[in-house]
C-alpha positions as CSV (number, residue, x, y, z in Angstrom):
1,M,81.8,128.5,93.9
2,T,81.5,125.6,91.2
3,A,78.8,123.8,89.3
4,E,77.1,120.8,90.8
5,R,79.2,117.4,90.8
6,E,78.2,114.0,90.1
7,I,79.3,112.0,92.9
8,A,81.4,108.4,92.7
9,P,80.7,105.4,95.4
10,T,83.7,105.6,96.5
11,E,83.8,108.8,97.8
12,A,81.5,108.0,100.2
13,P,83.0,105.1,102.3
14,P,80.2,103.2,104.5
15,V,79.9,105.3,107.9
16,V,79.1,103.6,111.0
17,R,77.3,105.1,113.1
18,H,77.3,105.7,116.8
19,S,74.2,105.2,119.3
20,P,71.7,107.8,119.3
21,L,72.4,108.5,122.8
22,R,76.5,108.0,122.5
23,S,76.0,111.0,119.5
24,S,73.5,113.0,122.7
25,L,75.6,113.6,124.9
26,G,78.8,113.8,122.5
27,L,76.6,116.6,121.3
28,V,76.0,118.1,124.6
29,L,80.0,117.5,125.8
30,A,80.8,119.8,122.8
31,K,79.0,121.7,123.9
32,A,79.5,122.3,127.3
33,A,83.2,122.7,126.4
34,Q,82.5,125.5,124.2
35,T,80.5,127.0,127.0
36,G,83.3,126.5,129.4
37,T,85.7,128.2,127.4
38,G,83.7,131.2,126.5
39,F,82.7,131.5,129.7
40,A,86.6,131.8,130.5
41,F,86.4,133.5,127.4
42,W,84.1,136.0,129.6
43,V,86.3,136.1,132.6
44,V,89.2,137.0,130.6
45,A,87.6,139.4,128.7
46,A,86.2,141.1,131.9
47,H,89.9,141.7,133.3
48,A,91.1,142.8,129.7
49,A,88.4,145.6,129.0
50,I,86.0,147.7,130.7
51,D,82.7,147.6,131.1
52,R,81.5,149.3,128.2
53,E,83.6,147.6,125.7
54,V,82.5,144.0,127.3
55,G,78.8,144.8,127.0
56,L,79.8,145.7,123.1
57,T,81.2,142.8,122.6
58,T,78.5,140.9,124.0
59,A,76.4,142.4,121.8
60,A,77.7,142.3,119.2
61,V,78.8,138.0,119.8
62,S,74.8,137.9,120.3
63,A,74.6,139.9,116.4
64,V,76.9,137.0,114.8
65,M,74.1,134.7,116.5
66,I,71.7,136.0,115.4
67,C,72.7,136.5,111.8
68,T,74.1,132.9,112.1
69,Q,70.3,131.9,113.1
70,L,69.4,133.5,110.4
71,A,71.6,132.6,107.7
72,V,71.8,128.8,108.1
73,L,68.2,129.2,106.2
74,G,67.1,125.3,107.3
75,T,69.6,123.5,105.7
76,G,71.6,122.1,108.1
77,S,67.9,120.1,109.1
78,A,67.7,119.6,105.4
79,V,70.8,117.8,105.2
80,I,69.9,115.9,108.5
81,V,66.2,115.0,105.7
82,S,68.5,114.5,103.4
83,V,71.1,112.0,104.3
84,G,68.5,109.8,106.0
85,R,66.9,109.1,102.8
86,G,69.8,108.3,101.3
87,E,70.9,111.5,99.3
88,P,75.0,111.4,98.6
89,P,76.3,113.7,101.9
90,A,78.4,115.4,99.2
91,R,75.8,116.6,97.2
92,V,73.5,117.9,99.7
93,L,77.1,119.9,101.9
94,D,78.2,121.1,98.3
95,A,75.3,123.4,98.0
96,A,74.4,123.8,101.7
97,F,77.4,125.6,102.4
98,G,77.0,127.3,99.2
99,I,73.5,129.0,100.3
100,V,75.4,129.8,104.1
101,G,78.3,131.1,102.7
102,V,76.6,134.2,100.8
103,A,74.0,134.7,103.6
104,G,76.0,134.8,106.1
105,T,78.8,137.5,104.2
106,V,74.9,139.5,103.0
107,L,73.1,139.1,106.2
108,A,76.5,140.0,108.7
109,L,77.2,143.5,106.2
110,G,73.1,144.0,106.4
111,Y,73.2,144.4,110.1
112,L,76.2,145.9,110.8
113,V,75.4,148.9,107.8
114,L,71.9,148.7,109.7
115,E,73.9,149.2,113.4
116,L,75.5,152.4,111.8
117,F,72.2,154.1,111.2
118,V,69.9,152.5,114.2
119,A,72.7,152.8,116.7
120,P,75.9,155.3,115.7
121,N,76.8,156.0,119.7
122,T,77.4,152.0,119.9
123,A,78.3,150.9,116.8
124,P,82.1,149.8,115.9
125,M,84.0,151.7,112.9
126,S,86.7,150.3,112.9
127,V,87.9,147.7,109.8
128,L,88.4,144.7,112.6
129,F,85.6,144.6,114.0
130,W,84.4,144.7,110.3
131,L,85.9,142.4,109.4
132,T,85.9,139.5,112.3
133,F,81.9,139.6,112.7
134,V,81.5,138.4,109.1
135,V,84.2,135.7,109.6
136,A,82.7,134.9,112.2
137,A,79.5,135.0,111.0
138,V,80.1,132.9,107.6
139,T,81.9,130.2,109.7
140,G,79.6,130.2,112.4
141,T,77.2,129.1,109.9
142,M,79.1,126.6,108.7
143,C,79.8,125.3,111.8
144,T,75.5,125.0,112.1
145,V,75.7,122.9,108.7
146,L,78.8,120.6,110.0
147,D,77.6,119.4,113.2
148,Q,74.2,118.9,111.6
149,A,75.4,116.5,108.9
150,L,78.2,114.5,111.1
151,V,74.3,114.1,113.4
152,A,72.9,113.0,110.5
153,L,75.9,110.3,109.7
154,G,76.1,109.5,113.3
155,R,79.1,111.1,114.0
156,G,77.6,113.4,116.6
157,S,80.2,113.2,118.7
158,S,82.8,114.1,116.8
159,A,81.8,117.9,117.7
160,T,83.6,117.4,121.1
161,L,87.1,117.6,119.6
162,R,86.1,121.0,117.5
163,Y,84.3,123.5,119.8
164,T,87.2,122.3,122.6
165,L,89.6,123.3,120.4
166,G,88.3,125.9,118.8
167,G,87.2,127.3,122.0
168,M,90.8,127.1,123.8
169,V,92.5,128.9,121.0
170,S,89.8,131.5,121.7
171,L,90.6,131.3,124.7
172,G,94.2,131.6,125.3
173,A,94.1,134.9,121.8
174,T,92.3,136.4,125.3
175,A,94.2,135.9,127.1
176,L,97.8,137.0,125.8
177,V,95.9,140.3,125.0
178,A,95.0,141.0,128.8
179,L,98.0,140.3,130.2
180,Q,99.8,143.2,127.3
181,A,96.4,145.2,128.2
182,A,94.7,145.3,131.7
183,H,91.2,146.5,131.6
184,A,92.3,148.7,127.8
185,A,91.3,146.1,125.3
186,T,88.1,147.0,123.2
187,A,85.7,145.3,121.5
188,D,87.1,145.4,117.9
189,V,90.4,143.3,119.8
190,L,87.9,141.0,121.7
191,M,86.0,140.4,119.0
192,A,88.6,139.7,116.7
193,C,89.7,136.8,119.4
194,W,86.5,135.0,119.7
195,T,86.6,134.9,115.7
196,L,89.9,132.9,115.4
197,G,88.1,130.2,117.5
198,S,85.2,129.9,115.1
199,A,87.3,130.0,112.3
200,V,89.6,126.9,114.1
201,S,86.3,124.9,114.7
202,C,85.0,125.1,111.3
203,I,87.9,124.6,110.3
204,I,88.5,121.0,112.2
205,G,84.9,119.8,110.8
206,G,85.9,120.0,107.3
207,V,88.7,118.1,108.7
208,Q,86.4,115.3,110.5
209,L,84.0,115.4,107.3
210,R,86.8,114.3,105.1
211,R,88.0,111.5,106.8
212,L,84.9,110.3,107.4
213,V,83.0,110.1,104.2
214,G,85.5,111.8,101.6
215,Y,83.8,114.8,101.5
216,R,86.7,118.1,100.3
217,P,83.8,121.4,99.8
218,R,82.7,122.7,96.6
219,P,80.6,124.8,97.5
220,S,77.5,125.0,94.7
221,L,75.0,127.9,93.7
222,H,72.8,124.8,91.6
223,P,69.3,126.5,91.5
224,G,67.8,122.3,91.2
225,R,69.8,121.7,94.5
226,G,68.9,125.1,96.2
227,R,65.6,125.2,95.9
228,S,65.3,121.1,97.3
229,L,67.0,122.2,100.4
230,L,65.7,125.4,100.8
231,K,62.5,124.0,100.6
232,M,62.6,121.3,103.0
233,G,64.9,123.6,105.0
234,I,62.9,127.7,105.5
235,P,60.1,125.5,107.3
236,N,62.4,124.2,110.3
237,Q,64.8,127.6,110.2
238,L,61.7,129.5,111.0
239,L,61.2,127.2,113.8
240,T,64.7,126.6,115.3
241,L,64.6,130.8,115.2
242,T,61.8,130.9,117.4
243,E,63.5,128.9,119.9
244,R,66.6,131.0,119.6
245,A,65.7,133.8,118.9
246,P,64.3,135.3,122.5
247,G,68.1,134.8,124.1
248,L,70.3,135.9,121.4
249,V,68.0,139.7,120.6
250,L,67.4,140.4,124.3
251,P,71.5,141.6,124.8
252,L,70.8,143.7,122.4
253,L,67.9,145.3,123.4
254,L,69.0,146.2,126.9
255,A,72.6,147.2,125.3
256,H,70.5,149.2,123.1
257,L,67.1,150.4,125.0
258,V,68.7,150.1,128.3
259,S,72.9,150.7,128.8
260,P,75.7,148.4,127.8
261,E,76.4,148.2,131.8
262,V,73.3,146.1,132.1
263,A,73.5,144.0,128.8
264,A,77.3,143.0,130.6
265,Y,76.0,141.2,133.8
266,W,72.5,139.5,132.1
267,Y,74.7,138.5,129.0
268,P,77.5,135.8,131.6
269,A,74.7,134.4,133.6
270,W,72.2,133.4,130.4
271,M,75.6,131.9,128.4
272,M,75.6,129.8,131.2
273,A,72.1,129.4,131.5
274,W,72.0,128.4,128.0
275,A,75.3,125.8,129.1
276,A,72.4,123.6,130.6
277,Y,69.6,124.2,128.3
278,T,71.9,122.8,125.6
279,A,71.2,120.0,126.6
280,P,67.6,119.4,125.6
281,M,68.4,121.5,122.6
282,L,71.1,119.3,121.3
283,I,69.4,115.8,122.4
284,G,66.4,117.1,120.5
285,I,68.5,117.0,116.9
286,V,69.2,113.9,117.4
287,Q,66.0,113.0,118.0
288,F,65.2,114.4,115.4
289,S,67.5,112.9,113.5
290,E,66.3,109.6,114.6
291,G,62.8,110.4,114.1
292,V,63.1,110.6,110.5
293,R,64.8,107.5,109.7
294,E,62.6,105.1,111.7
295,P,59.3,107.5,111.6
296,G,57.1,104.0,113.3
297,R,59.1,104.7,117.2
298,L,58.5,108.5,117.3
299,A,56.6,107.9,120.2
300,A,59.6,105.5,122.2
301,T,62.3,108.1,120.7
302,T,60.8,111.0,121.7
303,W,60.1,109.3,125.6
304,A,63.9,108.7,125.9
305,S,65.1,111.7,124.1
306,F,62.9,113.2,126.7
307,R,64.0,111.7,129.8
308,W,67.8,111.9,129.1
309,S,67.3,115.7,128.6
310,L,65.7,115.8,132.5
311,I,69.0,113.6,133.1
312,V,71.6,115.7,131.4
313,G,70.3,118.5,131.4
314,G,69.0,119.1,134.9
315,L,72.7,117.8,136.1
316,A,74.3,121.0,134.8
317,A,71.0,122.8,136.3
318,M,71.8,121.9,139.9
319,V,75.7,122.5,139.1
320,L,74.9,126.7,138.5
321,I,72.3,126.6,141.3
322,V,74.6,125.3,143.5
323,F,77.4,127.4,142.3
324,A,76.4,130.7,140.9
325,H,78.0,133.1,143.3
326,P,81.7,131.4,142.6
327,L,80.8,131.0,139.1
328,L,80.1,135.0,139.0
329,H,82.5,136.1,141.3
330,L,85.8,134.6,138.2
331,L,84.3,137.5,136.2
332,G,84.4,140.5,139.5
333,D,82.2,140.9,142.7
334,R,79.7,143.3,140.8
335,Y,78.6,140.9,138.6
336,A,78.7,137.4,141.8
337,N,76.5,140.8,143.6
338,A,73.9,141.8,140.7
339,S,73.7,138.3,138.4
340,T,74.4,135.2,140.9
341,G,70.0,135.4,142.0
342,T,70.2,136.0,137.4
343,L,71.3,132.7,137.1
344,R,69.9,130.4,139.8
345,L,66.0,131.4,138.1
346,L,67.2,130.8,134.9
347,A,69.0,127.3,135.1
348,A,65.8,126.3,136.6
349,G,63.9,126.4,133.1
350,V,66.1,123.7,132.0
351,V,62.5,121.3,132.9
352,A,60.3,124.1,130.2
353,Y,62.8,124.3,128.0
354,A,63.3,120.1,127.5
355,V,59.3,120.3,127.3
356,L,59.2,122.6,124.0
357,Q,62.1,120.5,122.2
358,A,60.5,117.3,122.7
359,Y,57.6,119.2,121.7
360,N,59.5,121.1,118.8
361,S,61.3,118.1,117.5
362,V,58.4,116.1,117.2
363,C,56.3,118.0,115.0
364,R,59.6,118.5,112.4
365,V,59.1,115.2,111.9
366,L,55.7,115.1,111.0
367,G,55.6,118.6,109.0
368,R,53.1,120.1,111.8
369,Y,55.7,123.7,111.6
370,T,52.2,126.1,111.0
371,E,51.5,125.2,114.9
372,S,54.7,125.0,116.0
373,I,55.6,128.3,114.5
374,I,52.7,130.3,116.1
375,V,53.6,129.0,119.6
376,G,57.4,129.3,119.4
377,V,56.4,132.6,118.1
378,T,53.6,133.5,121.1
379,L,55.9,132.4,124.1
380,G,59.0,134.1,122.4
381,A,58.1,137.4,122.3
382,A,55.6,136.8,126.2
383,L,59.4,136.0,126.7
384,C,61.6,138.5,125.5
385,V,58.6,141.2,126.6
386,S,58.1,140.0,130.8
387,A,62.4,140.2,130.8
388,L,62.4,144.0,129.5
389,L,59.5,145.2,131.4
390,G,61.4,144.1,134.7
391,A,64.1,145.5,133.3
392,D,64.2,148.6,135.4
393,S,64.3,146.3,138.8
394,G,67.5,144.4,137.6
395,S,68.6,140.8,136.4
396,S,66.5,138.6,139.0
397,A,63.7,140.2,138.5
398,M,64.6,139.7,134.5
399,A,65.2,136.3,135.2
400,L,62.2,135.7,137.6
401,A,60.0,136.9,135.1
402,W,61.3,134.6,132.3
403,L,60.7,131.6,134.5
404,V,57.4,132.3,134.9
405,V,56.5,133.0,131.0
406,L,58.4,130.3,129.5
407,S,56.3,127.6,133.0
408,A,53.4,128.6,132.0
409,G,53.9,128.1,128.1
410,A,55.7,124.5,128.7
411,L,52.4,123.1,130.8
412,V,50.4,124.4,127.3
413,I,53.4,123.1,125.0
414,G,53.2,119.8,127.4
415,L,49.6,118.9,127.2
416,R,49.4,119.5,123.5
417,L,52.7,116.7,122.8
418,I,50.8,114.5,124.8
419,A,47.8,114.2,122.3
420,I,49.9,114.9,119.2
421,L,51.6,111.5,120.3
422,H,48.8,109.4,121.8
423,R,46.8,110.5,117.7
424,T,50.2,109.4,115.8
425,K,50.7,106.3,117.8
426,K,46.6,105.1,117.4
427,E,47.2,106.0,114.1
428,A,50.2,103.8,113.5
429,S,48.2,100.8,114.7
């Protein structure tokens, strides 16, 4: 770690911004590539290990994602705001990487220690697992900051390359394991394969940022800069957690409260449905960035983003609904039989999720954090509780409960969004 440095004007050459639509679609393609290679990873993993080991790995990956969401501390959103206001990218990024590097390490180790006491029967104990878990949490958090920094610079589409290559590396490593030891791989080996892809994506992102603005990482824990980022970032982080936590927490609850096998059947369906959900989520990030830069066009930006969320997310959902059985059949007959209905019901929720993302992006721009966080916590708790109550009836019953609760919440949220935009437009005129 180094102290905060002075930035020479030559460090940040002029950046040619891409259009919001290009950035949005580039991010969607990146996540589609990440999800596609991720799905292929689980297909190969299902043939490389028994259901229990796959279930433990899904729980570990979900835990890494939770640590990532917590460790980022909203610094990605703070980078969007800071760069959007004209601050030097290098100084902002040094502070952001310093914060998330420490936070990611602490949270990952904290989770691993906690798991030893809470779930000793299912907690992996190997050094390899602990090492790869920590590396995955730190690099995953840094990738989140990289994503949003490049969105702020108008280059969100650059994510496509890094996530495609990272996913292919992870998939290739898992395929080698499957060839050498069919159905004999352990959770720590599968976790190492997953982590390798995350590390590659992070390294590529750093190279892209250096080529774009001449940035060389020098993580800093300078108190003044850190406080500024956290002041902007933590409210955004709390709101983001309300969006992501239900989908990340549920596999953990299933693995430890119900059974690893149930988690193994739920998670692939959720992961594929998330491929459709990422379209509104990523377009919402660009909507937020453009709203910060041009607050006077908030209503127009919101409706344009919402339309594209429905178009892109809806197309992805239709593909999943039509091809649910053959996609899940790649994992095996038992996965297809148990989770086809689950995937179709979860995919149908993309419209409701698009409403939620549009509302949250508007609240970020306007600083309505308290309201949106309360809404998100209430909806997230209802989603998890309803799904767990249906666990005894199978994954399809869980997905139906999820869809009903999400749709009801979106109806109320949509009406509130219309009211906010109407009031904002009236105040601006």
